[in-house]
N, C-alpha and C positions, 0 to 999 in steps of 0.2 A: 504494500500500500504506500503510495507516495505521500506520506504525511511527514512534514518536517516540523521542527520546533524552532522557536525564535532564536534561541541561543546555542544551537547545535554546532558541532564541529564537523567540518566536511570530512567525509570518509568513514564516519561511524555507520554501522548498520544494525538493525534490530536483531536481537538474539533469536527470536522466533517470529517469523512472519505469520499472518493469518492463515488458517488452514486453506489449502488450495491456491494460495496467492503466489504467483510467480513473477509478475511484472512489477517493476519499480521497487525491488527489494535489495538492490545492491548499490554500492558507491558510484558505479558508473551512471546511475540514474539520478545522482545528486541527493540521494536519501541520507538522512541522518537519523540517529537513534531517537526513538519516540520517548518523550519524557514520561515519567511515571504519573499515575493519577494524583491529583491534588486532594481528592477525597474518596473514601469508600463509603457508599451509602447503604444503610440498612432500613428496610421497612419493618416497623414494629407495631404491634397492637397496643402496647403500653409503654410510652416513652420513658416514664420514671423508672419502671422495672428494668428496662434495657440499660438506662444510665447506671443504675445500681450494679447490674451485672458487669458492665465494662469497668466500673470503678473498682469493684471487688477483685475482678480477674486481672486487670492490667494497670490499675491505679489511674485510669483516665480521669482527667479534670475537665469539667464542662463549663461552657458558657450558659447563661440563662436560656431556658426554653422560650421560643417565640411562636406566635401564632401568625398564620398567613391565610390567604385565600387566592385560589387560582381558578378562574372560571366559576363554576358553581360549587367548588370543593373547598371546605375549610380544612386546614391541616395544622399540625404542630411540628416544629423542627428545632433541632439543636445540633451544634457542631462542637467537637472537642476543642479545648483551648490551644492545643499544640498540634502542629503539622507543618508542612505537609508530610505525609498524607494525613488529612483530618479525618476523623470519624464523624459521619453524619447519621443522625437518627431521624426518621420521618414517621409520623403517625397520621395516616389519612383515612378517609371514610371509604366504604364500599363504593365501587364504581370509579374511583379516582385513579390517577396514575400510580398511587401508592396503596393499592388495594391490599388490605391486611388479611384477606380470606384464607390465604395459605399459611398464615402464621408469620412469626418473625423470620427474617431471612436477609442474607446479603443480596441486595437488589441491583446495585450498579457501581461502576467505577467512573468517577467524574474527572474530566479533562477540560482545561481551558482551551478555547479554539479562537485563533485569529481569523475571523471570517466564518461565522457560524453557517451562513447559507451555503458557501462552497464546501465546507467540511461535511455538513449533513448530507448534501447531495452526493458527495464522493463516497461516503460510507454506504449509503443506500445503493448506489450503483455497483459497489463492490460486494454486495451480498449481505450487508448488515442492515436489515429492514428498519425503517422508521417505526418505532413502537409508540411514541408519543411526541407531539410537537407543541411546545408552549408558545411559539412565536405568534400564533393567532390570538393569544391571550395577552400579548404585549410583553412577554418574558423571553429573553434570548437563550433558550436551551432546548435540546432535543434528547430523546432517549432512542437508542438503537439496540435491537436484540442481537446479542452474540449467540447464534444458534448452537454452537458447539458446547456452550456452558450454561445457557439460559440466563446468564447475567446480562444486564443492560450496560451499554456504554453511554454515558451522558456527556454531551458537548455543551459547554457554557461559553458564551461569547466573552472574550477577554475584556471587552469594554465595561463589564460590570465588576471586574476584579477589584478596583478601588473601593467600591461599595461593600463587597464581601469582606475585604480586609478591615474596613472601618467597623463593620458590624461584628465580626467574629475574631479578628486578631489585630486590634489597633496597633499601628507601628510595625506590623509584619512586613517582610520584604516581598516585592513582586515575585510572582511565580511564572514559570515558563508556559508558553502557549503553543499549541500545535498550529502549524501553517499547512494548509492543504493545497 
């Protein structure tokens, strides 16, 4: 997959290209190593219980839980204080992009994207179907289903990174973004 990141070094290649991917995986194509995710997202039916579990198991420190609304869905969200990668917990209602019906689970890996439209289109064209698109709701993120694992890949436009840092890690350094 021909995804580059903003601060990559020429000549680096990904350790493991997507299954079946053959084009655009080598340094001859100008590809650089893909940065790791900036967060790992979990869908949970009880955000406080999940926070307690992570704190007991790994000593995770949390920001305050926030409430949000996307389209017709109210949700609750929290990020760990330290990252990247940050741990994200989302508690959403039935029928939402964060459907809790299957119970708590690792739901997605979040990446910053320089140019959400191009990156989302490229992922879909390469076999990672669009699972949810928040752009019609005025939010610059998409979820793509990684069919081999069932986990979604979230692309978040890098334009909202300063807002993320102000909310969840004031004073935190900028993070690398994919360029597609």
